[in-house]
C-alpha positions in Angstrom: 134.9 114.1 142.8 132.8 111.8 144.8 132.6 108.0 144.8 130.4 105.5 146.5 131.0 101.7 146.4 128.5 99.1 147.4 128.7 95.3 147.4 125.5 93.5 146.6 124.2 90.0 146.0 121.5 88.1 144.2 119.0 85.8 145.8 115.4 84.8 145.5 112.9 85.3 148.2 109.3 84.0 147.7 106.2 82.8 149.6 105.3 79.1 148.9 101.8 77.9 148.2 101.5 76.8 151.9 102.7 80.1 153.2 106.4 79.4 153.9 109.1 81.8 153.0 111.6 80.4 150.6 115.2 81.6 150.2 116.6 80.4 146.8 113.8 77.9 146.7 114.5 76.4 150.2 112.2 76.8 153.2 113.4 79.3 155.8 113.6 78.6 159.5 113.9 81.9 161.4 115.8 82.5 164.6 116.2 86.1 165.4 115.2 89.1 167.4 114.3 92.8 167.2 116.9 95.4 167.6 117.1 99.1 168.3 120.2 101.0 167.4 120.9 102.4 170.8 122.9 101.7 173.9 122.7 102.3 177.6 125.7 104.7 177.5 125.3 106.5 174.2 121.5 106.4 173.6 121.0 106.7 169.9 124.4 108.2 169.3 126.1 104.8 168.7 129.0 104.2 166.3 130.0 101.3 164.1 131.8 99.6 167.0 128.5 99.4 168.8 126.8 98.1 165.6 129.6 95.4 165.2 129.0 94.4 168.8 125.2 94.0 168.2 125.9 92.0 165.1 128.4 89.8 167.0 125.7 89.1 169.7 123.2 88.3 167.0 125.6 85.7 165.4 126.5 84.3 168.8 122.8 83.4 169.6 122.5 81.8 166.2 120.2 84.5 164.8 119.3 84.3 161.1 117.0 87.4 160.9 116.7 90.8 162.6 113.9 93.3 162.7 113.8 96.9 163.7 111.0 99.5 163.9 112.9 101.6 161.4 115.4 101.1 158.6 118.8 100.3 160.1 122.0 102.3 159.6 123.7 101.7 156.2 126.8 100.2 157.9 124.6 97.7 159.8 122.8 96.8 156.6 126.0 96.3 154.7 127.4 94.1 157.5 124.1 92.1 157.5 124.6 91.5 153.8 128.2 90.3 154.4 127.2 88.0 157.3 124.1 86.5 155.7 121.8 88.0 158.4 118.4 88.5 156.9 116.4 91.7 157.6 112.7 92.4 158.1 112.9 96.0 157.0 110.2 98.1 158.7 109.2 101.8 158.5 108.5 103.8 161.6 104.7 103.6 161.4 104.3 102.3 164.9 101.1 102.0 166.9 99.3 104.7 164.8 95.8 105.1 166.1 93.0 104.7 163.5 91.9 108.3 164.0 95.3 109.5 162.8 95.7 106.8 160.1 92.4 108.1 158.7 94.1 111.4 157.8 95.3 111.6 154.3 98.4 113.5 155.4 99.5 110.7 157.8 99.0 108.0 155.1 101.0 110.1 152.6 103.9 110.4 155.1 103.8 106.7 155.7 103.8 106.0 151.9 106.8 108.3 151.6 108.7 106.4 154.3 107.9 103.1 152.6 109.0 104.3 149.2 112.2 105.8 150.6 113.1 102.6 152.4 112.6 100.5 149.3 114.5 102.9 147.0 117.3 103.4 149.5 117.7 99.8 150.7 116.5 97.7 147.7 120.1 96.8 146.8 120.6 94.9 150.0 120.1 91.2 149.5 119.7 90.7 153.3 116.4 92.5 153.2 113.7 89.8 152.8 110.5 91.7 153.8 109.3 95.2 153.3 107.1 96.0 156.4 104.7 98.8 156.3 104.3 99.2 160.0 104.0 97.7 163.5 101.2 97.2 166.0 98.4 99.0 164.3 94.9 97.9 165.5 94.7 94.2 166.2 91.3 94.2 164.6 91.8 96.4 161.5 88.8 98.1 160.0 88.2 100.0 156.8 90.8 102.7 157.5 93.6 100.3 158.2 92.5 98.0 155.4 92.7 101.0 153.0 96.2 101.8 154.2 97.3 98.1 153.9 96.0 97.8 150.3 97.6 101.0 149.2 101.0 100.4 150.9 101.2 96.8 149.7 100.4 97.7 146.1 103.0 100.6 146.2 105.7 98.3 147.7 105.0 95.6 145.1 105.2 98.1 142.3 108.5 99.4 143.5 109.9 95.9 144.3 108.0 92.9 143.0 110.8 90.6 144.1 110.2 90.8 147.9 107.3 89.9 150.1 105.4 92.8 151.8 104.4 92.5 155.4 103.1 94.1 158.6 104.0 93.3 162.2 100.9 93.1 164.3 100.2 93.0 168.0 98.4 89.7 167.5 96.4 87.9 170.1 95.3 84.2 169.7 91.7 85.0 169.8 91.8 87.6 167.0 92.2 85.1 164.2 92.9 85.9 160.6 91.8 89.3 159.4 90.5 89.9 155.9 92.2 93.3 155.7 95.6 91.4 155.7 94.8 89.8 152.4 97.1 92.1 150.3 100.0 91.1 152.6 102.5 88.3 151.8 103.5 87.9 155.4 102.2 88.9 158.8 104.6 89.1 161.8 103.0 88.4 165.1 
């Protein structure tokens, strides 16, 4: 026989009319950082002791949110739930050039990553944003706009309770892009 036990919680995450994220109806103020699950000594072959150390450092600096370029290890996510550390959960669609994003095969792989992330990690109350990628073109055109629309719609169908976002390599002179309209949040 096999058994799996998971603790979970209930919370509300929403975007207010003025664009603020609300947690259980109260405006959020973020303090946090990005993280990669690796170490100088072990590379990506870290264990839960290393994850606990990273979580301790996050709490020591007063972090309230963490972001990674990929879904984090299940142990890390469960500890984030326990500690009340919010997660911007991103899929590994990083710096994909438009010529590759234009390929249907690449978009299908990205969609599969997003769906898998939502279905696998949707029970974690610490996840507050589903992010469809990072550092795509700072001035998105039709190809990226198509990807954003399709990915945002898919994420909202799978989980209408959380905002959908994209982390961008933003520059002050770029300004707001119309292709970001389907997104609830943009990380700069």
